[in-house]
C-alpha positions as CSV (number, residue, x, y, z in Angstrom):
1,M,0.1,-0.1,0.1
2,S,1.3,3.4,-0.9
3,E,1.6,6.0,1.7
4,A,-1.0,8.0,0.5
5,K,-3.4,5.1,0.8
6,T,-1.8,4.2,4.1
7,Y,-2.2,7.7,5.4
8,I,-6.5,7.9,4.1
9,A,-6.8,4.3,5.5
10,G,-5.8,5.8,9.1
11,L,-8.2,8.7,8.7
12,I,-11.2,6.8,8.0
13,Q,-10.2,4.3,10.5
14,N,-9.9,7.2,13.0
15,A,-13.4,8.2,11.5
16,R,-15.1,5.2,12.1
17,A,-14.3,4.7,15.4
18,A,-15.6,8.3,16.3
19,Q,-18.5,8.0,14.6
20,K,-19.8,4.8,16.4
21,E,-18.6,6.5,19.8
22,F,-20.8,9.6,18.9
23,E,-23.7,7.5,17.9
24,E,-23.7,5.6,20.9
25,R,-22.9,8.6,23.1
26,F,-25.4,11.3,22.1
27,T,-28.6,9.7,21.6
28,T,-31.0,12.4,21.8
29,Q,-31.6,14.8,19.0
30,R,-31.3,17.7,21.3
31,A,-27.7,16.6,22.1
32,V,-26.9,16.0,18.1
33,D,-28.1,19.5,17.5
34,E,-26.0,21.1,20.1
35,V,-22.9,19.3,18.1
36,V,-24.1,20.7,15.0
37,R,-25.1,24.1,16.4
38,A,-21.1,24.5,17.5
39,I,-20.2,24.0,14.1
40,A,-21.7,27.0,12.5
41,L,-21.4,29.4,16.0
42,T,-17.6,28.4,15.8
43,I,-17.2,29.6,12.6
44,Y,-19.6,32.6,12.8
45,N,-17.2,34.2,15.8
46,A,-14.4,33.2,14.0
47,K,-15.2,35.1,10.6
48,E,-13.0,38.4,10.9
49,E,-10.1,36.1,11.5
50,L,-10.6,33.5,8.8
51,A,-11.9,35.8,6.0
52,P,-8.5,37.5,5.4
53,E,-6.5,34.5,5.7
54,V,-9.1,32.6,2.9
55,V,-8.4,35.6,0.7
56,E,-4.6,35.9,1.4
57,E,-4.0,32.2,0.8
58,T,-6.4,31.8,-2.4
59,G,-6.1,35.3,-3.7
60,M,-9.5,35.2,-4.3
61,G,-12.7,37.1,-3.1
62,T,-12.3,40.3,-0.8
63,V,-12.7,40.2,3.0
64,A,-16.1,41.9,3.1
65,Y,-17.6,39.4,1.1
66,K,-15.9,36.5,2.5
67,I,-17.7,37.8,5.9
68,T,-20.7,38.1,4.4
69,K,-20.8,34.8,3.2
70,M,-19.8,33.2,6.2
71,I,-22.9,35.2,7.9
72,A,-25.5,33.6,5.8
73,T,-24.4,30.3,5.8
74,T,-23.8,29.5,9.1
75,T,-27.2,31.5,10.1
76,G,-28.7,30.4,7.5
77,Q,-27.7,26.4,7.7
78,W,-28.5,26.5,11.2
79,N,-32.1,27.8,10.9
80,T,-33.0,25.5,7.9
81,M,-31.7,22.2,10.3
82,R,-32.9,23.1,13.9
83,G,-35.5,21.0,14.6
84,K,-35.4,18.7,11.9
85,A,-35.5,15.1,12.7
86,S,-32.4,13.6,12.2
87,M,-32.2,10.5,14.0
88,G,-34.7,7.5,15.2
89,F,-37.9,7.3,14.1
90,I,-39.0,10.2,11.4
91,E,-42.0,11.4,9.7
92,N,-43.0,8.9,6.9
93,P,-42.7,10.6,3.5
94,Y,-44.1,8.4,1.6
95,D,-47.6,8.2,3.6
96,E,-47.9,4.5,3.6
97,P,-49.6,3.0,6.3
98,G,-47.6,0.4,8.3
99,V,-44.6,1.9,7.2
100,R,-41.8,3.3,9.6
101,V,-38.9,5.0,8.8
102,I,-35.9,4.9,10.7
103,A,-32.9,7.5,10.2
104,K,-29.4,5.5,10.6
105,P,-26.1,6.9,9.8
106,I,-24.2,5.6,7.0
107,G,-21.0,6.1,8.5
108,V,-17.9,8.0,7.1
109,V,-18.5,11.1,4.7
110,G,-15.2,12.4,1.6
111,S,-15.8,16.1,1.2
112,I,-14.0,17.7,-1.3
113,C,-13.4,21.6,-0.8
114,P,-13.4,24.1,-4.1
115,T,-10.2,27.1,-3.9
116,T,-13.6,29.3,-4.1
117,N,-15.4,28.6,-1.3
118,P,-13.3,26.6,1.4
119,I,-14.4,27.7,4.6
120,I,-17.9,27.4,3.4
121,T,-17.8,23.7,1.7
122,V,-16.6,22.8,5.4
123,V,-19.4,24.3,7.1
124,M,-22.2,23.1,4.8
125,N,-20.7,19.6,4.8
126,S,-20.0,19.1,8.1
127,M,-23.0,20.2,9.5
128,A,-25.0,17.6,7.1
129,A,-23.2,15.1,7.4
130,I,-22.8,15.2,11.9
131,K,-26.8,16.2,11.7
132,C,-27.1,12.8,10.8
133,R,-24.6,11.3,13.1
134,N,-22.0,10.5,10.5
135,A,-18.6,11.1,10.6
136,I,-16.7,13.4,7.8
137,I,-13.5,13.6,6.3
138,V,-12.3,17.2,4.7
139,A,-10.3,17.1,1.6
140,P,-9.2,20.9,0.9
141,H,-7.8,22.2,-2.3
142,P,-3.8,22.5,-2.4
143,K,-4.5,26.7,-2.9
144,A,-6.6,26.7,0.6
145,K,-5.2,24.2,2.6
146,F,-3.7,25.9,6.0
147,V,-6.9,28.1,6.2
148,S,-9.1,25.3,6.0
149,Q,-6.8,23.2,8.3
150,K,-7.3,26.2,10.8
151,A,-11.4,26.3,10.7
152,V,-10.9,22.4,11.2
153,N,-9.0,23.0,14.0
154,M,-11.4,25.2,15.4
155,I,-14.0,22.8,14.7
156,R,-12.5,20.3,16.3
157,A,-11.8,22.4,19.6
158,A,-15.9,23.4,19.9
159,F,-16.5,19.2,19.8
160,A,-13.8,18.7,22.4
161,K,-15.6,21.4,24.7
162,L,-19.1,19.5,24.3
163,G,-17.2,15.7,25.0
164,A,-18.0,15.1,21.6
165,P,-14.9,13.0,19.6
166,E,-12.5,15.2,17.7
167,D,-12.4,13.2,14.9
168,L,-15.6,13.7,14.0
169,I,-14.4,16.0,11.4
170,Q,-10.7,15.4,9.9
171,I,-8.9,17.2,7.4
172,V,-6.3,15.7,4.9
173,A,-2.9,17.6,6.4
174,P,-1.3,20.3,4.1
175,D,1.9,17.8,3.6
176,H,-0.7,15.2,2.0
177,C,-3.1,17.5,0.0
178,T,-2.6,17.1,-3.7
179,I,-4.6,17.4,-7.0
180,E,-4.5,14.1,-9.1
181,T,-4.2,14.5,-12.5
182,T,-7.2,14.2,-14.6
183,D,-7.4,13.9,-18.4
184,E,-11.2,14.2,-20.2
185,L,-12.2,13.4,-23.5
186,L,-15.0,14.5,-25.6
187,A,-16.6,12.2,-28.0
188,A,-18.4,13.4,-31.0
189,C,-21.7,11.0,-31.3
190,D,-24.0,13.4,-32.6
191,V,-24.2,12.4,-36.3
192,Y,-27.0,14.1,-37.6
193,R,-27.1,17.7,-36.7
194,P,-25.2,19.8,-39.5
195,A,-21.6,20.8,-38.3
196,A,-22.5,19.0,-34.8
197,I,-18.9,17.8,-35.0
198,T,-17.3,20.9,-35.9
199,Q,-19.3,22.8,-33.0
200,L,-18.0,20.3,-30.5
201,Q,-14.0,20.9,-31.5
202,V,-14.3,24.5,-31.3
203,V,-15.8,23.8,-27.7
204,G,-12.9,21.0,-27.0
205,K,-10.5,23.8,-28.1
206,Q,-11.9,26.4,-25.7
207,L,-11.5,24.0,-22.9
208,D,-8.1,22.5,-23.9
209,I,-9.9,18.9,-24.0
210,P,-9.8,16.9,-26.8
211,V,-12.4,15.6,-29.2
212,F,-12.6,11.7,-30.2
213,E,-14.4,11.6,-33.9
214,M,-14.9,9.0,-36.4
215,G,-17.3,10.9,-38.9
216,Q,-21.1,10.5,-39.8
217,I,-21.0,6.6,-39.0
218,D,-23.3,4.5,-36.0
219,P,-23.2,6.5,-33.1
220,V,-23.0,3.4,-30.7
221,T,-19.6,2.2,-32.4
222,I,-18.5,5.6,-31.9
223,A,-19.4,5.3,-28.3
224,R,-17.7,2.3,-28.0
225,E,-14.6,3.3,-29.8
226,A,-14.0,6.4,-27.9
227,V,-13.9,4.7,-24.4
228,R,-11.6,2.0,-26.0
229,Y,-9.4,4.9,-27.2
230,A,-9.5,6.5,-23.6
231,A,-8.3,3.4,-21.9
232,D,-5.3,2.9,-24.6
233,H,-4.3,6.9,-23.8
234,G,-4.9,7.4,-20.2
235,N,-8.2,9.8,-20.4
236,D,-10.0,9.3,-17.2
237,I,-13.3,11.0,-18.3
238,V,-15.1,10.2,-21.4
239,F,-18.0,12.5,-22.5
240,L,-20.2,10.9,-24.9
241,D,-22.3,13.9,-27.0
242,T,-25.3,12.4,-28.0
243,A,-27.7,14.1,-30.4
244,G,-30.7,15.6,-29.5
245,R,-34.1,13.6,-29.8
246,L,-37.6,13.4,-29.0
247,H,-38.8,11.0,-26.6
248,I,-41.1,9.6,-29.0
249,D,-39.1,8.8,-31.5
250,E,-38.1,5.1,-31.1
251,A,-35.9,4.4,-33.4
252,L,-33.3,7.2,-31.6
253,M,-34.4,6.4,-28.3
254,D,-33.4,2.6,-29.1
255,E,-30.1,4.0,-30.5
256,L,-29.4,5.6,-26.7
257,K,-30.3,2.0,-24.9
258,A,-27.4,0.7,-27.2
259,V,-25.2,2.9,-26.9
260,K,-25.9,2.3,-23.0
261,A,-25.4,-1.4,-23.4
262,A,-22.0,-0.7,-25.3
263,V,-20.3,1.7,-23.0
264,K,-22.0,1.2,-19.2
265,P,-21.9,4.4,-18.7
266,N,-21.1,5.7,-14.9
267,E,-23.4,8.7,-15.3
268,I,-26.0,10.0,-17.7
269,L,-27.4,13.3,-17.6
270,L,-30.5,14.6,-19.9
271,V,-30.2,17.9,-21.0
272,V,-33.4,19.7,-20.9
273,D,-34.4,23.2,-22.3
274,A,-36.5,25.0,-19.4
275,M,-38.4,27.3,-21.8
276,T,-40.1,24.2,-22.9
277,G,-42.3,23.9,-19.5
278,Q,-44.4,20.8,-19.2
279,D,-43.0,19.1,-22.2
280,A,-39.8,19.2,-20.2
281,V,-41.2,17.3,-17.5
282,N,-42.8,14.5,-19.8
283,A,-39.5,14.4,-21.8
284,A,-37.5,13.8,-18.7
285,K,-39.8,11.0,-17.4
286,A,-39.8,9.5,-20.8
287,F,-36.1,9.2,-20.8
288,D,-35.8,8.0,-17.3
289,D,-38.0,5.3,-18.2
290,A,-36.0,4.0,-21.2
291,L,-32.4,5.0,-19.8
292,G,-32.4,5.2,-15.9
293,I,-30.8,8.7,-16.0
294,D,-29.1,9.8,-13.0
295,G,-29.7,13.7,-13.1
296,V,-30.6,16.6,-15.5
297,L,-29.1,19.7,-16.7
298,L,-31.4,22.6,-17.1
299,T,-30.6,24.9,-19.8
300,K,-32.0,28.6,-20.9
301,L,-32.9,29.7,-17.1
302,D,-31.6,32.6,-18.4
303,G,-35.0,33.0,-20.8
304,D,-38.5,34.0,-19.2
305,A,-38.5,30.3,-17.6
306,R,-38.6,31.1,-13.9
307,G,-37.6,27.7,-13.3
308,G,-41.0,25.9,-12.4
309,A,-39.7,23.0,-14.4
310,A,-37.0,22.2,-12.2
311,L,-39.5,21.5,-9.4
312,S,-41.6,19.3,-11.7
313,I,-39.1,17.3,-12.9
314,R,-37.5,16.5,-9.6
315,A,-41.1,15.5,-8.7
316,A,-41.9,13.7,-11.8
317,T,-38.8,11.5,-12.4
318,G,-37.1,11.5,-8.7
319,K,-33.7,12.6,-10.3
320,P,-32.0,15.7,-9.2
321,I,-31.0,18.7,-10.9
322,K,-27.6,18.8,-11.1
323,F,-26.5,21.6,-13.2
324,V,-28.1,24.6,-14.9
325,G,-27.4,27.0,-18.0
326,T,-27.9,30.6,-17.7
327,G,-26.2,31.7,-20.9
328,E,-24.3,30.8,-23.8
329,K,-20.8,31.4,-22.6
330,L,-18.9,27.7,-21.2
331,D,-18.5,29.9,-17.8
332,M,-22.4,30.0,-17.7
333,I,-23.0,26.3,-16.5
334,E,-23.1,26.0,-12.8
335,P,-24.4,23.4,-10.1
336,F,-28.0,23.4,-9.1
337,H,-29.0,24.6,-5.9
338,P,-32.5,24.1,-4.7
339,D,-32.9,26.5,-1.9
340,R,-31.5,29.4,-4.7
341,M,-33.9,28.2,-7.1
342,A,-36.9,28.5,-4.9
343,S,-36.0,31.7,-3.7
344,R,-36.0,32.9,-7.4
345,I,-39.2,31.2,-8.0
346,L,-41.1,33.2,-5.1
347,G,-39.2,36.6,-6.0
348,M,-37.2,36.5,-3.2
349,G,-34.2,36.8,-4.9
350,D,-30.6,34.8,-4.9
351,M,-28.6,36.5,-2.8
352,L,-25.7,34.4,-2.3
353,T,-24.9,33.5,-6.4
354,F,-25.2,37.5,-6.5
355,I,-22.5,37.8,-3.8
356,E,-20.2,35.3,-5.3
357,K,-21.0,36.9,-8.9
358,A,-19.9,40.2,-7.1
359,E,-17.2,38.9,-5.3
360,Q,-15.2,37.8,-8.5
361,Q,-15.3,41.5,-9.9
362,Y,-15.5,43.7,-6.7
363,D,-11.7,45.0,-5.8
364,E,-11.8,45.9,-2.1
365,E,-8.9,49.0,-2.9
366,Q,-10.5,49.9,-5.6
367,A,-13.7,50.5,-3.9
368,K,-12.0,52.4,-1.0
369,K,-10.6,54.6,-3.1
370,L,-14.0,55.3,-5.3
371,E,-15.6,55.7,-1.9
372,E,-13.1,58.8,-1.3
373,K,-13.6,60.6,-4.5
374,L,-17.5,60.0,-4.3
375,R,-17.1,61.9,-0.7
376,K,-15.0,64.6,-2.2
377,N,-17.2,65.0,-5.4
378,R,-13.9,64.1,-7.5
379,L,-15.5,61.1,-9.5
380,T,-13.7,60.9,-13.4
381,L,-14.1,59.1,-16.2
382,S,-11.8,56.8,-15.1
383,D,-13.4,55.4,-12.6
384,Y,-17.0,55.6,-14.2
385,L,-15.1,53.3,-16.9
386,D,-14.2,50.6,-14.3
387,Q,-17.4,50.4,-12.8
388,L,-19.1,50.1,-16.4
389,E,-16.5,46.9,-16.7
390,Q,-17.3,45.3,-13.5
391,L,-20.7,45.7,-14.0
392,Q,-20.8,44.0,-17.4
393,N,-18.2,41.4,-16.1
394,M,-21.1,40.3,-13.9
395,G,-22.9,38.8,-16.8
396,D,-26.7,39.8,-18.3
397,L,-28.5,42.3,-16.4
398,S,-31.5,40.7,-16.4
399,Q,-30.2,37.8,-14.6
400,I,-28.6,40.4,-12.0
401,A,-32.1,41.7,-11.6
402,D,-33.6,38.4,-10.5
403,M,-31.0,37.5,-8.1
404,L,-32.1,40.8,-5.9
405,P,-35.0,40.2,-3.6
406,G,-38.2,42.0,-5.1
407,G,-37.4,45.1,-2.6
408,M,-34.1,45.6,-4.1
409,A,-34.7,45.1,-7.2
410,K,-37.7,47.8,-7.4
411,G,-37.0,50.3,-9.8
412,F,-34.7,48.3,-11.8
413,D,-35.7,47.7,-15.3
414,P,-32.8,46.1,-17.2
415,S,-34.9,46.4,-20.2
416,Q,-34.5,50.3,-20.0
417,I,-30.1,49.7,-19.8
418,D,-28.7,49.9,-23.3
419,E,-25.8,47.3,-23.4
420,K,-24.8,48.9,-27.0
421,Q,-24.8,52.0,-25.6
422,M,-22.8,50.9,-22.7
423,A,-20.4,49.6,-25.2
424,H,-20.1,52.8,-26.9
425,N,-19.6,54.7,-24.2
426,K,-16.6,52.4,-23.3
427,A,-14.7,53.0,-26.8
428,I,-15.3,56.9,-26.5
429,I,-13.3,56.8,-22.9
430,R,-10.7,54.9,-24.2
431,S,-10.3,57.3,-27.3
432,M,-9.4,59.9,-24.2
433,T,-6.0,60.9,-23.0
434,P,-5.4,60.0,-19.4
435,R,-5.6,64.0,-18.8
436,E,-9.1,64.1,-20.7
437,R,-10.2,61.3,-18.7
438,E,-9.7,63.2,-15.6
439,N,-10.5,66.5,-16.5
440,P,-13.3,66.3,-19.0
441,Q,-14.5,70.1,-18.8
442,I,-10.8,70.9,-21.2
443,L,-12.4,69.1,-23.6
444,N,-13.1,71.4,-26.7
445,A,-14.7,70.9,-30.1
446,S,-11.3,69.6,-31.6
447,R,-10.7,67.2,-29.2
448,K,-13.9,65.8,-29.6
449,K,-14.0,65.5,-33.1
450,R,-10.4,63.8,-32.6
451,I,-12.4,61.3,-30.0
452,A,-15.6,60.8,-32.0
453,A,-13.0,59.9,-35.0
454,G,-10.9,57.3,-32.9
455,C,-13.6,55.3,-31.6
456,G,-15.7,54.8,-35.0
457,L,-18.8,57.4,-33.4
458,E,-19.9,60.8,-33.7
459,V,-19.3,63.8,-32.1
460,V,-23.0,63.7,-30.7
461,D,-22.3,60.8,-29.1
462,V,-19.5,62.0,-27.1
463,N,-21.5,65.3,-26.3
464,R,-24.0,62.5,-25.3
465,L,-21.6,61.0,-22.5
466,L,-20.2,63.9,-21.3
467,K,-23.8,65.2,-20.6
468,S,-24.5,61.5,-18.5
469,F,-21.4,62.1,-16.8
470,E,-22.0,65.6,-15.8
471,M,-25.5,64.8,-14.5
472,L,-24.2,61.7,-12.6
473,Q,-21.5,64.3,-11.1
474,Q,-24.2,66.3,-9.7
475,M,-26.1,63.3,-8.2
476,T,-23.1,62.3,-6.2
477,K,-22.8,65.7,-5.1
478,A,-25.9,66.3,-4.3
479,M,-26.0,62.6,-2.0
480,T,-22.5,63.5,-0.4
481,K,-24.4,66.2,1.3
482,G,-25.1,63.9,4.5
483,K,-26.7,61.2,2.5
484,L,-24.1,59.0,0.9
485,R,-22.5,56.6,3.8
486,G,-20.2,55.0,0.8
487,L,-19.7,51.3,0.3
488,G,-18.7,50.3,3.3
489,G,-21.7,51.9,5.2
490,M,-24.5,50.0,3.0
491,M,-23.2,46.8,5.1
492,G,-22.3,48.5,8.2
493,G,-25.8,50.6,8.2
494,M,-27.8,46.8,7.5
495,P,-29.2,46.4,10.8
496,N,-28.2,44.0,13.3
497,M,-25.0,43.0,10.8
498,N,-23.2,42.3,13.8
499,R,-25.5,40.2,15.9
500,M,-25.4,36.6,15.4
501,H,-29.6,35.4,14.7
502,G,-30.5,32.0,15.2
503,F,-28.3,30.4,17.4
504,G,-29.8,31.6,20.6
505,R,-28.2,31.3,24.1
506,K,-25.0,29.5,24.4
507,K,-26.6,26.0,26.4
508,R,-23.7,24.0,27.4
509,L,-24.2,20.0,27.4
510,K,-24.1,17.5,30.4
């Protein structure tokens, strides 16, 4: 046995012993929930200490947003779990007479944590595992291994104070923390749609993933040969891109059955168009009956559909929605979060996703400088350009609006924002010299003519931008007269942000 396998085997052995002890000693729901609560409370109380270390080690996000996410996750996860039965006899979800449901732990859970949310993932996964009296082993990302280790050690110390086994949660030590190399392969099994193979090759090039293709031949043969090729060339994962089809087309459905029989895939994902509404549910049910799908990827959620199909598909098939597509770009496929989708459907927004998107574009130092300029009414066209770019980098404005709760989104109509005009404004500013951006009052007729020629627009377009910027300056000037609290004040001004909600008073188990 290799050194790595020996090390992991030791962690598993410790976890099993801790899980058994926990199951035998903590025999009431209250006692279990107190341990779960300790996880959330520990990270909540350490948020100001952990957030800077997360940003420093990962190089991602900002301290302010990391703190906000820790607040939202710890309080939200605890409030969701508190009072829920997770042991012994629980409510019969099937409502069948004579059936009794008993909740039992499964043993040891493994958790792989990304570099994007190293602390949040630890909190959510460990609370879920231990709520059901399981032990958990955390595998941190190499770029977040030290701060993840610190968070886990804090939680272990909290367990010790409650008399719970510390090894209920363990983490792979920094010197054992690595990422195994994985080579993917795309297999072009869509031989019906024109240019489908070429399109897949373009996608493969963008993702730096090779594409296996054999032209317009039998898809079953292509799938079989792709798997064989992957085994010979060291490809760990093979994606079989099959053609879209109607569930009522018996010949093409039989083809999929033949592909499944030939290669025995580990997972079958059905791609469903959210815009088709109830038809999507019928299709998902038919494909599940024929193939036994493992999950669904719901696309076109950036359209008019609010995601109700997701709820219906889950109810009809019993299979989870694993991913959603929110646009045409490759980075617009994201994991499906049922709670966030439910919030959007109910008009309550999706603040966690909004925070994640904003966090990727937010520069804390830049924000501080901008706040100071706003206070002194020294906003420049360079600042205006930076804000336009950050806004556009967050994605489609209609999607951003959908993430905001009803009250915050009130008065924001993305349809009234001309993104083409925004692009023109950026081009105009970039055609200016640094001195002109800082001092737009020096822009005379000849300068405006040169700027217009430089960006391929008209002088009237330059004047329109300058007029809009002048109005923005007047607005910020009015706001600074006792009304502007700044970007930092926005969060500080929210009521009760410095208090912990939902955890109640500290109680010690006896």
